[in-house]
Backbone bond lengths (Angstrom), bond angles and torsions (degrees), N, CA, C in turn:
res aa  C-N    CA-C-N  psi(-1)  N-CA   C-N-CA  omega(-1)  CA-C   N-CA-C  phi
1 Q - - - 1.448 - - 1.569 107.18 -
2 V 1.312 114.74 146.23 1.456 120.70 -179.35 1.569 108.08 -123.19
3 H 1.271 115.47 146.58 1.497 119.50 178.36 1.598 108.31 -101.46
4 L 1.267 115.70 129.36 1.508 118.77 -176.88 1.507 109.09 -117.10
5 V 1.305 118.11 135.27 1.469 124.17 178.91 1.545 107.66 -127.60
6 E 1.314 113.92 120.47 1.483 119.68 179.05 1.549 107.19 -95.28
7 S 1.346 113.96 153.51 1.486 122.18 174.58 1.549 108.66 -155.16
8 G 1.318 112.70 169.79 1.433 117.14 177.45 1.514 117.37 102.49
9 G 1.379 115.54 -7.22 1.439 117.73 179.54 1.526 111.73 -71.74
10 G 1.295 116.40 172.90 1.455 121.20 177.28 1.524 111.64 162.31
11 L 1.364 111.16 -164.65 1.478 119.30 -177.55 1.567 106.55 -104.06
12 V 1.333 111.75 129.22 1.501 118.48 -178.16 1.512 108.94 -140.16
13 Q 1.310 118.49 148.45 1.474 122.14 174.78 1.492 111.33 -77.00
14 A 1.324 117.27 152.36 1.422 121.43 176.40 1.510 110.22 -55.20
15 G 1.379 115.07 140.16 1.428 119.37 -173.84 1.559 115.25 91.58
16 G 1.265 113.16 -12.23 1.498 119.03 -176.44 1.539 111.66 -82.81
17 S 1.358 113.96 -173.62 1.460 118.81 -178.91 1.492 110.22 -135.24
18 L 1.256 118.17 155.11 1.484 126.95 177.12 1.520 107.04 -142.71
19 R 1.273 118.39 147.78 1.513 123.81 166.65 1.500 108.46 -121.69
20 L 1.353 113.27 119.33 1.446 120.86 176.28 1.541 108.93 -93.42
21 S 1.308 114.69 147.48 1.471 120.79 177.06 1.527 110.05 -122.98
22 C 1.251 115.72 147.35 1.533 119.28 174.02 1.514 104.66 -135.95
23 A 1.364 111.93 111.44 1.426 120.70 -178.61 1.529 110.15 -95.83
24 A 1.284 116.99 127.61 1.471 120.34 -179.47 1.561 109.96 -100.35
25 S 1.346 114.90 151.82 1.468 120.05 -176.88 1.535 112.13 -81.08
26 G 1.310 114.60 -8.22 1.457 119.71 178.67 1.527 110.63 -149.96
27 S 1.314 114.58 -172.10 1.476 116.69 -174.79 1.493 111.56 -66.48
28 I 1.351 115.90 136.12 1.459 120.13 178.14 1.546 110.79 -100.95
29 S 1.327 116.69 -4.84 1.446 116.75 -177.35 1.518 111.29 -70.18
30 R 1.304 120.37 -15.66 1.436 122.26 -179.52 1.527 112.82 -82.34
31 F 1.347 116.63 -8.93 1.449 118.26 -176.68 1.522 109.52 -91.48
32 N 1.323 117.42 140.62 1.471 120.27 178.51 1.556 111.63 -96.18
33 V 1.315 117.66 -3.10 1.469 121.72 173.64 1.479 109.34 -126.94
34 V 1.267 116.89 124.73 1.524 121.93 177.78 1.483 107.93 -141.22
35 G 1.285 114.97 127.60 1.519 113.62 179.23 1.528 115.34 -176.08
36 W 1.278 112.85 -165.52 1.438 122.77 -176.37 1.513 109.19 -133.03
37 H 1.382 111.78 142.80 1.460 120.39 172.61 1.541 107.16 -132.56
38 R 1.312 113.97 169.09 1.518 117.12 178.73 1.521 108.27 -145.43
39 Q 1.346 114.38 157.38 1.436 121.18 173.02 1.516 111.62 -139.19
40 A 1.289 114.60 121.65 1.434 120.61 -179.84 1.575 108.09 -94.26
41 P 1.289 115.86 157.26 1.511 119.72 -177.70 1.508 109.58 -54.45
42 G 1.348 116.29 128.64 1.449 121.99 174.51 1.511 113.28 77.68
43 K 1.336 117.50 6.08 1.474 120.22 -177.43 1.535 108.06 -121.09
44 L 1.303 117.38 163.56 1.399 125.82 176.65 1.567 108.79 -77.92
45 R 1.291 113.67 154.73 1.506 116.98 177.03 1.494 107.34 -67.80
46 E 1.349 115.75 141.10 1.514 119.72 -177.96 1.522 106.69 -131.31
47 L 1.362 113.61 153.46 1.428 120.43 172.11 1.477 111.83 -70.00
48 V 1.358 116.21 138.75 1.448 119.92 176.27 1.530 105.53 -105.68
49 V 1.347 116.03 -63.45 1.455 118.66 175.63 1.496 107.96 -153.49
50 V 1.289 117.16 130.87 1.506 123.81 -175.48 1.499 108.73 -137.92
51 I 1.338 115.30 138.85 1.429 123.54 172.47 1.458 108.62 -104.47
52 T 1.358 116.84 117.59 1.500 122.93 178.11 1.459 110.28 -118.99
53 N 1.256 119.19 118.19 1.476 125.00 -179.99 1.566 108.71 51.42
54 G 1.276 117.69 41.65 1.490 121.48 176.38 1.531 113.57 85.12
55 V 1.323 118.23 -5.56 1.503 119.68 -177.74 1.544 106.09 -104.09
56 T 1.337 115.10 129.60 1.461 122.10 179.58 1.476 112.52 -89.94
57 N 1.277 118.95 129.63 1.518 124.48 178.95 1.495 107.04 -122.26
58 C 1.322 116.07 122.62 1.449 123.14 -169.96 1.518 110.58 -125.69
59 A 1.283 119.48 137.04 1.431 122.11 178.66 1.578 107.91 -66.35
60 D 1.349 115.28 142.24 1.452 119.26 -179.42 1.495 112.89 -56.74
61 S 1.346 116.90 -34.89 1.414 122.32 -174.20 1.553 113.93 -67.12
62 V 1.335 115.50 -17.53 1.469 117.52 -176.46 1.545 111.80 -119.84
63 K 1.305 117.34 1.60 1.464 121.32 177.73 1.504 111.24 -57.16
64 G 1.347 114.99 132.57 1.441 119.54 -178.72 1.460 115.39 85.18
65 R 1.291 117.85 -11.80 1.500 124.33 -175.77 1.580 110.48 -113.89
66 F 1.338 115.08 -40.40 1.470 118.05 -173.15 1.517 107.30 -113.23
67 T 1.337 113.59 146.03 1.501 122.21 -178.25 1.521 109.61 -138.82
68 I 1.256 117.34 135.05 1.513 123.70 175.73 1.483 110.45 -99.99
69 F 1.345 114.04 134.98 1.456 121.12 173.98 1.496 109.77 -126.21
70 V 1.349 117.15 141.70 1.465 121.80 179.80 1.558 106.30 -122.12
71 D 1.295 114.08 122.79 1.465 120.85 175.34 1.498 108.35 -110.00
72 N 1.344 116.87 96.77 1.501 120.08 -175.34 1.545 110.74 -69.56
73 A 1.312 116.79 -28.05 1.481 118.29 177.63 1.511 112.25 -65.43
74 K 1.355 115.50 -33.53 1.499 118.54 179.68 1.529 111.05 -100.17
75 N 1.286 119.05 1.15 1.486 123.66 -177.01 1.490 107.95 51.81
76 T 1.331 116.76 46.41 1.494 120.67 -178.61 1.523 111.06 -132.61
77 V 1.279 115.88 139.93 1.498 124.48 175.79 1.509 106.28 -112.93
78 Y 1.353 113.27 132.31 1.470 120.17 177.33 1.499 113.33 -112.44
79 L 1.323 115.31 155.32 1.478 121.47 171.90 1.518 106.10 -130.54
80 Q 1.276 116.09 109.24 1.495 122.17 178.75 1.518 103.83 -92.22
81 M 1.351 114.19 121.40 1.505 121.10 -177.27 1.517 107.74 -119.46
82 N 1.348 112.94 117.16 1.473 119.78 177.95 1.528 111.03 -116.15
83 S 1.332 114.69 161.48 1.460 120.51 179.24 1.520 112.73 50.99
84 L 1.353 116.02 49.55 1.401 120.45 -174.16 1.472 112.68 -65.51
85 K 1.351 117.70 149.78 1.441 125.45 -177.55 1.558 107.71 -124.07
86 P 1.340 116.63 154.47 1.465 117.49 173.87 1.505 113.18 -53.43
87 A 1.321 119.33 -31.28 1.470 123.38 -179.80 1.534 110.60 -68.73
88 D 1.278 119.33 -13.21 1.447 123.26 177.24 1.594 111.63 -80.80
89 T 1.285 116.37 -8.46 1.491 121.25 179.22 1.520 110.76 -58.40
90 A 1.310 116.25 123.17 1.481 119.03 -177.06 1.531 108.30 -178.00
91 V 1.308 115.11 172.78 1.450 121.11 166.94 1.542 105.90 -93.05
92 Y 1.341 115.09 125.62 1.453 121.91 -179.24 1.525 111.06 -104.83
93 S 1.356 115.29 128.75 1.402 121.37 -175.26 1.546 110.32 -123.90
94 C 1.280 118.21 139.25 1.467 118.58 174.14 1.519 110.61 -95.40
95 R 1.309 113.11 161.06 1.435 122.01 -172.33 1.474 110.30 -146.10
96 V 1.316 116.73 136.13 1.511 120.26 166.94 1.503 107.87 -131.73
97 G 1.352 111.39 150.00 1.477 115.39 -175.14 1.486 111.34 -152.05
98 R 1.381 113.02 157.73 1.433 121.63 -179.81 1.495 107.82 -155.49
99 F 1.327 116.17 127.61 1.454 121.68 176.83 1.528 110.85 54.01
100 G 1.316 116.44 39.11 1.447 121.18 172.36 1.521 113.91 83.89
101 T 1.319 118.02 -0.71 1.466 120.04 178.09 1.535 108.66 -107.89
102 D 1.315 113.97 122.59 1.475 123.82 -175.81 1.490 113.89 -107.41
103 S 1.316 114.49 145.51 1.483 120.17 167.22 1.502 108.05 -120.35
104 W 1.351 114.04 145.61 1.484 119.27 -175.87 1.517 107.35 -128.80
105 G 1.357 113.40 149.03 1.444 119.88 170.27 1.535 109.46 -83.08
106 Q 1.385 113.71 174.54 1.478 118.25 -177.58 1.498 114.82 -80.28
107 G 1.358 116.73 -12.32 1.465 122.93 177.55 1.495 113.36 97.48
108 T 1.334 113.49 154.74 1.504 118.83 173.32 1.503 107.87 -135.49
109 Q 1.320 118.32 136.59 1.412 124.46 -177.99 1.497 113.45 -75.10
110 V 1.310 116.51 131.41 1.494 121.46 171.56 1.516 106.84 -119.81
111 T 1.283 118.35 126.33 1.442 122.28 178.77 1.480 109.25 -127.25
112 V 1.317 116.76 121.02 1.504 123.20 -179.73 1.531 109.30 -108.40
113 S 1.329 115.74 120.65 1.410 120.75 -178.60 1.549 111.63 -94.20
114 S 1.290 117.49 146.48 1.516 120.60 -177.80 1.502 110.22 -87.03
């Protein structure tokens, strides 16, 4: 089991940028699934961008705006979010997984004002 802690959320105006970080308590290089999900108020949690076995899967709504970075040396996963929209407002959680077993962070709030 690995402990994940997200940071970097906050309030930003539409069109702005944020970089989220997810620090793991141990090595993340052993996981075959690494990524970010989000949940807006009253909505189900949705995939934002996830790397599975080296293949990146990204939600259509964030393509061209959000990028995932993995720093194995720092055991940290980043989510660079550009051109933010009010519709991006949500709690963002990171996830790592291996052989069907996932670990999740507690989430960080991102609020985009219009």
